[in-house]
C-alpha positions in Angstrom: 109.6 99.2 51.2 110.0 98.3 54.9 106.5 99.3 56.2 105.3 97.2 53.5 106.5 93.6 55.0 105.2 94.5 58.4 102.1 95.3 57.3 102.1 91.9 55.5 103.1 90.2 58.7 99.8 91.9 60.5 97.9 91.0 58.1 98.8 87.5 57.9 98.5 87.7 61.7 94.9 89.0 61.5 94.0 86.2 59.0 95.4 83.4 61.6 93.8 84.7 64.5 90.4 85.2 62.9 90.9 81.5 61.5 91.3 80.6 65.1 88.3 82.8 66.1 85.7 80.7 63.3 87.0 77.5 64.3 86.1 78.0 68.2 82.6 79.4 67.2 82.1 76.5 64.6 83.3 74.3 67.7 81.4 75.6 70.3 78.3 75.7 68.2 78.7 71.8 67.5 79.1 70.8 70.6 76.0 72.8 71.4 73.7 71.3 68.7 75.3 67.3 70.0 74.3 68.1 73.4 70.9 69.5 72.2 70.6 66.3 70.5 72.0 63.8 73.0 69.5 65.9 75.7 66.3 65.6 73.5 67.2 61.8 73.0 67.3 60.9 76.5 64.2 62.2 77.9 61.1 60.1 77.1 57.9 60.4 75.2 54.9 59.3 77.2 52.7 59.8 74.6 54.6 57.1 72.7 54.8 55.1 75.7 51.1 55.4 76.6 50.2 54.7 73.1 52.2 51.6 73.5 51.4 50.2 76.6 47.4 50.6 74.9 48.5 48.3 71.8 50.2 46.0 74.2 46.8 45.7 76.2 44.7 45.6 72.6 46.8 42.9 71.4 46.5 40.4 75.2 42.7 41.5 75.1 43.1 39.9 71.3 44.9 37.1 72.4 42.6 36.1 75.7 39.8 35.3 73.2 42.1 33.4 71.2 42.0 29.5 71.5 45.0 29.2 70.0 47.7 29.5 72.4 51.0 27.4 72.1 52.5 25.4 75.6 53.8 27.6 78.0 57.2 25.1 78.2 57.2 26.5 74.1 56.9 29.8 74.6 59.6 29.3 77.5 61.8 28.3 75.4 61.5 31.3 73.1 61.9 33.5 75.8 64.9 31.8 76.7 66.6 32.0 73.1 65.6 35.6 72.7 67.5 36.5 75.9 70.1 34.8 75.3 70.6 36.7 71.9 70.0 40.0 73.3 72.2 39.1 75.5 70.4 39.2 78.8 69.3 36.8 81.3 65.7 35.0 81.5 65.0 33.9 84.9 61.1 32.0 86.2 60.4 33.6 89.4 57.8 32.0 92.3 54.1 34.2 92.3 54.6 35.2 95.8 54.4 38.7 96.4 54.6 40.0 92.5 52.2 41.7 90.6 51.6 39.6 87.6 49.0 39.0 84.6 45.4 37.7 86.2 43.5 37.4 82.9 41.8 34.3 81.8 45.3 32.8 80.0 47.5 30.2 81.9 50.9 32.1 83.0 54.1 31.5 84.0 56.5 34.6 85.9 59.5 35.7 84.6 62.2 38.2 84.6 64.6 39.8 82.0 67.7 40.9 83.5 70.8 42.5 82.3 71.6 46.1 81.2 68.6 48.6 79.8 69.1 48.4 76.2 69.5 44.9 76.4 66.3 44.0 78.6 64.3 46.7 76.3 65.4 44.8 72.9 64.9 41.9 74.9 61.6 42.4 75.7 60.8 44.0 71.9 61.7 41.2 70.3 59.7 38.7 72.6 56.0 40.4 72.0 56.8 40.1 68.6 57.3 36.3 69.0 55.2 35.0 72.2 52.2 36.2 73.7 53.7 38.2 77.0 52.1 40.7 79.7 54.5 43.0 81.0 54.4 43.8 84.9 56.7 46.3 85.9 60.2 47.6 84.8 63.1 48.7 87.7 65.9 50.7 86.2 69.2 51.2 88.1 72.7 52.6 86.9 72.2 51.4 83.7 70.8 47.7 84.5 67.3 47.0 84.3 64.9 43.8 85.7 61.4 43.8 84.0 58.9 41.4 85.1 56.5 39.8 82.9 54.1 37.0 82.5 54.5 34.7 80.0 51.1 33.1 78.1 49.8 30.0 77.0 48.5 26.6 78.2 50.1 24.4 80.5 49.3 21.0 78.6 
């Protein structure tokens, strides 16, 4: 009888031990899957980025041939509201020393400042609402500054 009790105790410990091993293996594999997913999401997809740049250039070319541009002041007001709603800051810049739009439409030079996510969100919404040409972006420690040329007519 005594041996049967000892055998059951050893069997129970074995089951607990194997359960702990399975749990640790599951946690390790889950962590590996999460790490791979985060690595995949953080890498830039240059093909998509180049396609977006090409699409934006085509939209600008269509805009340049269009005669129905809104007033610069009205477009600036829309841009300021989009930036405010996105949590970023919009500033007007002087035209000295900055890369800028050189097409046939009138333009004002500005910059969007904030966290990288806020700046990119603001830029994405702005391009859906108003004619804007993005010049350059600087990203540092999770913050970004995106310079742009806002297009319109001066009247």
